[in-house]
N, C-alpha and C positions, 0 to 999 in steps of 0.2 A: 909677272907682278911680284914685287917684294913686299912682304907684310912685316911691319915693324914689330919689335918685341913688345911695345906698349899695347898695341891692339891685340896681340896674342894673349898677353896677360889678362887684359879686360875680358876677352872672350872666354878664357879658361876660368877666371873667377865667376863670371855669370853662369857658365855651364854648371860649376860646382854648386852654386846657390840654387839653381833650378832643380838640379839633382837631389838636393837636400830637402826640397818641397816648397821653396820660395818661387812659386809660379809667376809672381809679378815682377821678377828681377829683369831689368833691361840695361843695355850698354849705353851709357850717356854719349850724346853726340857733341863734337867740339865746334861744329860750324866753321872750322878753319881748315882742317885736313879733310878735303872732299873724299879722297880715296878711303881714308880710315872710316869716315862717317857712312860711306856706301856699304862697306862690309858690316859695320855695326847695325845699319838699318836692316840689311838682309838677315843677320842673326836675330834681331829683335822680332822680325816677322815670323821666323821659325818658332821663337819662344811663344809668341801670341797664339800661333796655331796649336802648338803643344798644350798651352794652358786651355784653350777651348776644348781640345780633345780630352784632357784630364778632367775638366769640369763636366763634360758630357758623360765620361765614364763613371765619375763620382755620382752623378745624378742617376745613371742606370743602376749603379751598385746600391744606392740608397733606396731606389724604387724596389729593387729586388729584395733587399733586407726587409722593407715595409711589407712586401708581398709575403715573404716567408713568416713574418710575424703575424700577419693577418691569417695565413693558412694555419699556423700553430694555434691561434686564438680560436679559429673556426673548428679545428679538430678538438679543442678543449670543450668548446660549446657543444659540439655534437657528441662528445664523449659524456659530458654532464647530462645532456639531454637523453642519450641512450640509457644512462644509469638511472635517471629519473623515471623514464619510461618503463624500464625493467622493474624498478621498485614499485611503480603503480601496478603494472600488470601482475607482479608477483604477489601483491597484497589483494588484488581483485578477487572477489568471491565467485565471479563468473568466469567460465572458461573462455579464453581469448585465443583465436586461432588465425593465422595468416596463411593464405594459399597463393602459390604463384600461378603464372598463366598456363602451367601444365596440369593444374589441379593437385599439385603436391603440397604437403604441409611444410612450411618454412619457419613458422613460429608456433610455440606451444607452451602456455604458461602453466605455473603450478596447479592452478584451479582446473585446468583441462586434464592434468595428470590424475587429480582426485576424481574428476567427474567420469572419465573414460577408462582409467586404469592403466594407460600407457605412460611410460616415462618420456621425458623430452627426447632422449636419445632414440627410443623406440619409435616415436611418432614422426620426428623430422625426416623428411624425404619420402614418407609414404603417401599413397594416394588418399585424399580425404574420403572419397566415396567408398573405397574398399576398406577403410578403417572404422568409420563411425556411422555411415549412412545405411539404414536397412534397405534391402532390395526394393521394396514397394515405393520408396521415395527417391531412388537413385536417378530416374529419368528426370524428374522435376528438379532435383538438386543439381545435376549436371548442367542443365539448361541455364539455371540461374548463375552458377559459377562461370559457365562459358560466356555469358553476356557480361558479367562483371570483369573478367580477365581479358576479353577481347576488345571491348570498347569502353569499359568503365560504366556501361549502362547498368542502372540499379532499379530493376522493376519492383523489388521489394523494399526500396529505401524508405526509411521512416515508419516501417511496419514491424510489428512483433509477430513473427510466424510461430504457430504452434505445430510442431512436428514430433517425430520420434527419432531416437538415436539408439545405437547399440554400443555397449561397452566391450572391454577386452574379453570378458567372460561370455560374450554373445547375448547378454540380457538386453532386452529392448525396454526403453523408458521414455517418458514424455519430456520434451525440452521446449523452451522458448528461444528463438534465435533472431538476432537483428544482423543485417548485412550492410557492408559498405565497401567502397573500393578506393585504392590509392595507387598513384603511378610512381614507380621506382625504377630508375634507370631506363626510362622509356617504355616500360612494361607494366600493364595493369596487374595489381594484386588484390585479392579479395580478403576482407577482414570479417570474421564471424565471431559474434559474442553470443555465447550459449549459457543457458541456465537449466539445471535439472529441476523440473517442477513436479517430481513424483509425489513429495509430501503434500504440496498444495492440491494436487489432483485428488489424492486420497481424502484430504480434508474436505474438498468441494463435494466428493461423492458422499461422504459421511453427512455433510450438511444437507445435501439434497435428499438423502434417504431419511434423515431426521425430519426435514420439512414435509416430506411426503407422509410419513407416519403421523406427524402433527396435524397435517391437513385432513387426513382420513379421520383422525380422532375428533378434531374440531367439527367437521361437517357431519359426522355420524352422531354427534351428541344430541340428545333430546333437549337439553338446556340451551338457551340462547347464550352466545358468547360475543362480547363486545369489547373493543379497545377504545378508550377515550384518551385523547392527547390534546392539550391546550383547550380543553372544554369541547372539542369536536369529536364526532364519531369517525374513527379512522378504519375500523374493521367491524363487520358483523357476519355471523355465520348464517347458514341456511335456516337453522331453527329459530333465529330471531326474526327473520322475515316471516316464517310461518306463524309465529306467536303474535306479531303485531300487524301483519298484512301489508307491509310496505315493500316496494321494490328496492333493490340495491342502491340505485341512484338517489332515492328519497332518503337514505340514511347517511351515506358518506359525505363528510364535510359539514354536516348539520350540527347545531348546538344540542348537546344531549338533554338539556332542559326542555327542549321543544317536545320531547316525548314523555315527559313526566307530568302527572296531574298537578295543577297549581298548588294544591294544599300540601304537597310533598316536596316542592321544589326547593324550598329553604333548607330542609333537612338533607336533601340529596346533594346540594351544593356544598354544605358544610362537611359531609362525609367525603365528598370528592376532594376538597382542599385539604382536609385532615390527612387523607391517604397520600396525597402528593407531598405534604410536609412531613410525612412519616410519623404522624401522631396516631393515637389509639382510636380505632374505628371498630364498631361492633362487627364481629365475624359475619353475622348474617342479620338482615333486617328487612322489613317489609315496606312496600310502597305501591302505588298504583301507576301504571303506564297507560298511555293513550293509544288505543287501537286506531287503525286507519279509518274505521267506521265511526269514530268519535266516541265509542264506548271506552270505559276504563277497565283495566284488568288488574287484579291483585297479583303482585309479583314478590317473590323472595329474592333478595339480592345477596350475593357473596362477591367480595372484590379483593384485589391484590395489586400492589405496586410492581410495575415491570419497566424494563428498558425496551423501547420500541422505536425502531429507526433512529437510533443514537440519541434518544431523548426519553425523559420519564413519561410514563403512561399508566393508565389504570385498566387492568383487565377485570371485566365484570361478567359474572355468571347470573343470568336471569332465569327463574323458574316460574312458570305459570301455576299459581296455586289456587285457581278458580275452583276446581273440584274439591280441593282440601277445605276451602272456606265453606263450600256448600255442605260438606260432611260435618264440619264443626257446628254449623247452624242446626243441622238435623240432630246432631248429638245433644245440643243444648235443649232443643225441643223435646227430645225423648227423655232427657234427664228431668225436665220440668214436669212432663207427664207422669213420670215414674214417682216423683215426689208427691204429686197430687193424689195419685191412686193409693200409694202406701199410707199417706197421711189420713186418708179417709176410712181406712179399714179399722173397725172397732177393736181388733185384737192388738195385743202388744207386739211390736216387731222392733228388734234391735239388731245392730250390725257390729261385728267385732273385727279387728284387724288380725294379721298373722301373729301378733304378740298377745292376742286374746284381750285386747283393750277395746272397750266400747267406743265406737266412733260415730254411731247414728242410732236414733230411735224415732219411731213415729210418735204421733200425738199421745196415744195411749201409753207409750213407753216412758214418757216423762211424767212423773208424779208432781213435780214442782220445779221451779227455776233452780232451787238449791239442789235437787236431786240430779238435775241435767248436768251440773258441774261435777257431781260425783260419778255419774255414768262416764263422762269423758276422761276420767283420770283413774279409773279402777278396772281391774280385770273382772270379767263376768264370773270367774271362779269364787271371788270373795263374796258374791251374792248368793 
């Protein structure tokens, strides 16, 4: 078969166009020269197949480029996330430690360095149990970590465990620890967040000791001690029960006015409100309380404003002054009897103070009302 120069030129031109990127180039058909059109049709079919292959390759290339962009974006997000996480863990006040499925430390934040004394480089790769766990806790700790790293099982999840740890110097101290697990590359890792609670434990011990001393002091006091808050009795000591005869459940939660004799209730309420409002209240005053047997007892009151269970309250000391009142009555009787006896004596009897001033004289000692005035303002030496 002989191919004409015209068809060769058309084929050559079409190939040049396709090679330059014009994938839609086709050889025009004459519909006259069958031989020429047959060759052109064959060439056009090759061009169409080539165009399909190029389109497919372009699509694959574009998909690959998109995938590469996604990977880069993912890497950036992961990097940002890691930087954020490292920033958070670096700023955390609690020690944050990650342990792999072999029980080795793979993450150790700055707070862990401060808490346990090991630098990050010293801690990474070491066995957690041999590094910070006291021998008495190792069996328990190994079992928990084993379950966490083997199956992700979290028997202590959501709990704050109170244990003890050892630092680089071998010193044992109390800690609070919370545990969780995370799967990384198909393997379970354990994450422990720990807090040194040495200072808190010391404070708790001091508070407990102080409360014990306070309790001994309060319960051994001979005076009644009461705490009133919102008008109700919140605390009474043993001495209060002994003075008034009520059981504890008959005091707590009751209105304090229920135990005060009616004629003193108005005064007691005023003093209570003045104390709550930080106004002036007499340092001590007297009233009567109602005993369980319905009798009344003379009581001396001393009170102070305190904070009780996060709110204002009034601490009240009550002292039974029944015996004092009896003695005062006896003293008044004796004084009256003394006056009567001395006044009836016919002799002159006079009394002077330490400055030698006349302060008292019996009937015979007074010559007149005018002389009485003189006696009270002169030294007996001038007479």
